[in-house]
VOGU-3710 file (C-alpha; in Angstrom, 3 decimals, decimal comma):
1> xxxxxxxxxx> -5,285/1,454/53,896  -8,526/-0,497/54,194  -11,930/1,096/53,928  -14,940/-0,011/55,914  -18,340/-0,599/54,376  -19,590/2,718/55,814  -17,060/4,839/53,903  -18,580/7,009/51,198  -17,305/6,966/47,614  -16,394/10,658/48,018
11> xxxxxxxxxx> -14,207/9,819/51,005  -12,531/6,995/49,071  -11,882/9,366/46,167  -10,401/11,961/48,513  -8,159/9,353/50,148  -6,993/8,269/46,700  -6,152/11,860/45,795  -4,243/12,268/49,062  -2,227/9,106/48,376  -1,458/10,328/44,845
21> xxxxxxxxxx> -0,379/13,746/46,160  1,786/12,121/48,840  3,524/9,925/46,292  4,122/12,914/44,001  5,503/15,014/46,853  7,827/12,272/48,119  9,020/11,664/44,547  9,693/15,355/44,023  11,588/15,659/47,314  13,745/12,600/46,772
31> xxxxxxxxxx> 14,474/13,669/43,183  15,543/17,132/44,397  17,790/15,667/47,086  19,310/13,150/44,663  19,924/15,871/42,076  21,478/18,180/44,669  23,797/15,445/45,922  24,810/14,427/42,400  25,629/18,045/41,467  27,915/18,288/44,497
41> xxxxxxxxxx> 29,502/14,850/44,196  28,024/13,628/47,482  27,324/9,977/48,120  24,710/8,475/50,404  27,538/7,559/52,762  28,634/11,221/52,812  25,088/12,295/53,633  24,809/9,659/56,356  28,001/10,921/57,983  26,801/14,518/57,832
51> xxxxxxxxxx> 23,421/13,560/59,331  24,919/11,290/61,980  22,846/8,324/60,826  23,598/5,011/59,151  23,842/4,692/55,371  20,846/2,355/55,647  18,785/5,158/57,167  19,710/7,462/54,281  18,670/4,717/51,857  15,306/4,475/53,654
61> xxxxxxxxxx> 14,824/8,230/53,373  15,798/8,419/49,702  13,845/5,327/48,678  10,658/7,348/48,959  8,862/4,607/50,835  8,143/6,575/53,977  6,346/9,688/55,125  9,160/12,161/55,764  8,784/14,392/58,801  9,644/18,068/58,901
71> xxxxxxxxxx> 12,438/17,158/61,333  13,915/14,753/58,752  13,687/17,429/56,068  15,405/19,909/58,410  18,143/17,349/59,111  18,606/16,803/55,378  18,812/20,508/54,593  21,276/21,070/57,450  23,461/18,165/56,328  23,390/19,394/52,735
81> xxxxxxxxxx> 23,994/23,019/53,750  20,925/23,923/51,742  17,285/24,826/52,170  14,027/23,601/50,730  11,820/26,129/48,957  8,121/25,475/49,374  5,694/26,561/46,696  1,964/25,945/46,639  0,429/26,265/43,169  -3,145/25,940/42,005
91> xxxxxxxxxx> -3,672/22,811/39,920  -6,271/24,517/37,763  -7,016/28,105/36,784  -5,730/31,276/38,324  -2,025/30,516/37,897  0,453/30,807/40,736  0,572/33,632/43,246  3,614/34,292/45,421  3,380/34,656/49,200  3,357/38,459/48,833
101> xxxxxxxxxx> 0,270/38,206/46,600  1,921/39,005/43,265  1,256/36,731/40,282  4,107/34,463/39,242  5,010/34,530/35,558  5,143/30,750/35,207  1,976/28,684/35,234  1,191/25,741/37,475  2,432/22,373/36,191  -0,051/20,134/34,424
111> xxxxxxxxxx> -0,581/17,147/36,674  2,089/15,655/38,878  5,124/15,568/36,618  8,481/14,996/38,289  11,858/14,526/36,678  15,452/14,344/37,806  16,467/17,264/35,611  16,669/20,637/37,324  13,905/23,070/36,286  15,269/26,386/34,965
121> xxxxxxxx> 13,279/28,490/37,439  14,868/26,539/40,316  18,340/27,277/38,939  17,590/31,000/39,119  16,425/30,763/42,736  19,605/28,935/43,701  21,718/31,652/42,098  23,197/29,311/39,510
//
């Protein structure tokens, strides 16, 4: 994305933060999907068949190089017979609060750290 000469440094910094957050979110989503598929022995071809799209389209989705729509996420969750859990956590101070207003025992992650291993708290939510 190019910036004109009239764009403030604050705006540039905000755009940079948005790009970083987008990359982290796409990475987290694709890692979750990849992990879920691996745990269930599903291939990209299997997912493509379930979604009614080409294997190339699944590769595009899982490559992380595009801005996924909510419709695409819904199609993925339907094809995987699963659901996405959304959690918004403060990056600094205050910890995490659940949607019903109660504090969550775990603290917010430091920075944007994403791995392919399944976090223990996610295992509990999935009933594993």
